[in-house]
Structure formats: C-alpha cells, structure tokens
C-alpha positions as CSV (number, residue, x, y, z in Angstrom):
1,M,-8.6,-17.0,4.4
2,S,-7.8,-14.8,1.5
3,L,-7.8,-11.0,1.8
4,K,-10.7,-10.6,-0.4
5,Q,-12.8,-13.1,1.7
6,Q,-11.8,-11.2,4.8
7,L,-13.0,-7.9,3.3
8,V,-16.3,-9.6,2.5
9,D,-16.7,-11.0,6.0
10,D,-15.8,-7.7,7.5
11,M,-18.3,-5.9,5.3
12,K,-21.0,-8.3,6.5
13,A,-20.0,-7.7,10.2
14,A,-20.0,-3.9,9.6
15,M,-23.6,-4.3,8.2
16,K,-24.7,-6.2,11.3
17,S,-23.1,-3.9,13.7
18,G,-24.3,-0.6,12.1
19,D,-20.7,0.7,11.5
20,K,-21.5,2.8,8.5
21,H,-18.1,4.4,8.2
22,S,-16.2,1.1,8.0
23,L,-18.9,-0.3,5.7
24,G,-18.6,2.5,3.2
25,V,-14.8,2.2,3.1
26,I,-14.9,-1.6,2.7
27,R,-17.4,-1.3,-0.1
28,L,-15.1,1.1,-1.8
29,A,-12.3,-1.3,-1.5
30,N,-14.4,-4.2,-2.8
31,A,-15.5,-2.1,-5.7
32,A,-11.9,-1.2,-6.6
33,I,-10.9,-4.8,-6.5
34,K,-13.9,-5.9,-8.6
35,Q,-13.1,-3.1,-11.1
36,K,-9.6,-4.3,-11.5
37,E,-10.8,-7.9,-11.9
38,V,-13.3,-6.9,-14.6
39,D,-10.8,-4.6,-16.4
40,E,-8.1,-7.3,-16.5
41,R,-10.4,-10.3,-16.7
42,V,-8.5,-12.1,-14.0
43,E,-9.1,-13.2,-10.4
44,L,-6.9,-11.1,-8.1
45,D,-4.7,-12.9,-5.6
46,D,-3.7,-11.5,-2.2
47,A,-0.6,-9.6,-3.6
48,Q,-2.7,-7.9,-6.2
49,V,-5.5,-7.0,-3.7
50,L,-2.7,-5.5,-1.5
51,A,-1.6,-3.4,-4.5
52,V,-5.2,-2.1,-4.9
53,L,-5.5,-1.3,-1.2
54,E,-2.0,0.5,-1.2
55,K,-3.3,2.6,-4.2
56,M,-6.4,3.6,-2.2
57,V,-4.2,4.6,0.7
58,K,-1.9,6.7,-1.6
59,Q,-4.9,8.4,-3.2
60,R,-6.2,9.3,0.2
61,R,-2.9,10.6,1.4
62,D,-2.7,12.8,-1.6
63,S,-6.2,14.0,-1.0
64,V,-5.3,14.8,2.7
65,S,-2.4,17.0,1.6
66,Q,-4.5,18.8,-0.9
67,Y,-7.3,19.4,1.6
68,E,-4.9,20.6,4.2
69,A,-3.3,23.0,1.7
70,A,-6.7,24.3,0.9
71,G,-7.6,24.8,4.6
72,R,-10.4,22.0,4.5
73,A,-9.5,20.1,7.7
74,D,-13.0,18.7,7.8
75,L,-12.4,16.8,4.5
76,A,-8.9,15.9,5.5
77,D,-10.2,14.3,8.7
78,I,-12.7,12.2,6.6
79,E,-9.8,11.0,4.3
80,K,-7.5,10.2,7.3
81,A,-10.3,8.1,8.9
82,E,-10.6,6.2,5.6
83,I,-6.9,5.5,5.6
84,V,-7.2,4.0,9.1
85,V,-9.8,1.5,7.9
86,V,-7.9,0.5,4.8
87,E,-4.6,0.0,6.7
88,R,-6.2,-2.6,8.8
89,Y,-5.9,-4.9,5.8
90,L,-2.2,-4.0,5.0
91,P,0.7,-5.9,6.6
92,A,2.8,-4.1,9.3
93,K,5.2,-1.6,7.9
94,L,9.0,-2.4,8.2
95,G,11.3,-0.1,10.1
96,E,14.2,1.8,8.4
97,A,16.7,-0.7,9.8
98,E,14.8,-3.7,8.3
99,I,14.5,-1.8,4.9
100,R,18.2,-1.2,4.9
101,A,18.9,-4.8,5.6
102,A,16.7,-5.8,2.7
103,I,18.5,-3.3,0.5
104,D,21.9,-4.7,1.5
105,A,20.8,-8.2,0.8
106,A,19.4,-7.2,-2.7
107,V,22.5,-5.3,-3.5
108,A,24.7,-8.2,-2.7
109,E,22.4,-10.6,-4.6
110,T,22.4,-8.5,-7.7
111,G,26.0,-7.3,-7.5
112,A,25.0,-3.8,-7.9
113,A,27.9,-1.3,-7.9
114,G,26.5,2.0,-8.5
115,P,23.5,4.3,-9.3
116,A,23.3,2.7,-12.8
117,D,22.2,-0.6,-11.2
118,M,19.3,1.0,-9.2
119,G,16.6,-0.4,-11.5
120,K,17.9,-3.9,-11.2
121,V,17.9,-3.7,-7.4
122,M,14.5,-2.1,-7.3
123,G,13.1,-5.0,-9.5
124,V,14.2,-7.4,-6.7
125,L,13.1,-5.3,-3.8
126,K,9.6,-4.4,-5.2
127,P,8.0,-7.8,-4.8
128,R,9.8,-8.5,-1.5
129,L,8.7,-5.3,0.2
130,A,5.3,-4.9,-1.4
131,G,2.8,-3.7,1.2
132,Q,5.5,-3.6,3.9
133,A,7.4,-0.4,3.0
134,D,6.8,2.9,1.2
135,M,8.6,2.3,-2.1
136,G,9.5,6.0,-2.2
137,Q,11.4,5.6,1.0
138,V,13.0,2.3,-0.3
139,S,14.1,4.2,-3.4
140,A,15.6,7.1,-1.5
141,L,17.5,4.7,0.8
142,L,18.7,2.6,-2.1
143,K,19.9,5.7,-3.8
144,Q,21.9,6.7,-0.8
145,R,23.4,3.2,-0.6
146,L,24.4,3.1,-4.2
147,A,25.8,6.6,-4.2
148,G,28.1,6.2,-1.3
C-alpha cells in the first residue's frame, strides 16, 4: 500500500473513531501532498510524499522552538502533538553509528578526499538516507569525517 493510500485510510479510520486531533493533522498532510501535486502537475511517489511529511515535521519543530522562546508552552504542546502524528508515517530514524557507516561507504564509493568533496558525497547520501536521518546531522558528521 502506498503512503498516500495509507494516509487516506487512516483519515477514514480517524473519522469513524472520532479522533479529531489525528484527523486534522492527516487532513493537513493530505492537503500539502495535493498542493504539491497540483503545483508540479505530477503524481507523487512514496519518496516525494516522505519529503512533504518531513517538511511538515521541520516546520513544526521550528514553530515549537519559536513558541517556547516566546513562553507559549500551550501552542508548543499542540505542535509537538502534531509532530507525533506525522512521524507515524516516517521511517524509523537511523542511529549515529548507522549514519557513520553510510557516510564511510559513500566516501569510499565517491573517492572523497577532503572538504571540497562534501557536495559530491552529500549527493550520494541524500537519496539513501531520505526520511531515515536528519540531513543536518548527516552533514555535520560528514564534515567531521572529511576534515580529519
């Protein structure tokens, strides 16, 4: 079953069970996916749907930090609850050791020798680790690896 179909099925289940919170978040996800499809005039595959969901999580994390900085714990809690719902559809995150192993493999594959080759290695890593790792963390670990 595709990720889009799973979202639709879960939306129907949330309607039937009366889970208004999950229903609202799933509807937001479906709307974001549909908007991207209309804007680009394409049918999104699972990888592209994952990218949309990751963007939603990132936006909510940014909102949480801003709300907490402003002393609005009530709004931050709402955003955190939305993150939990969206993360149900994302693959499990890799640990640091697994990320380092993927970096080592990509460095060996590309023959990267120093920081100048970072873009080449990230180009290989990004599709492999999409949805499984925070790319900011991957970038920082790669920078360490190529620097020393």
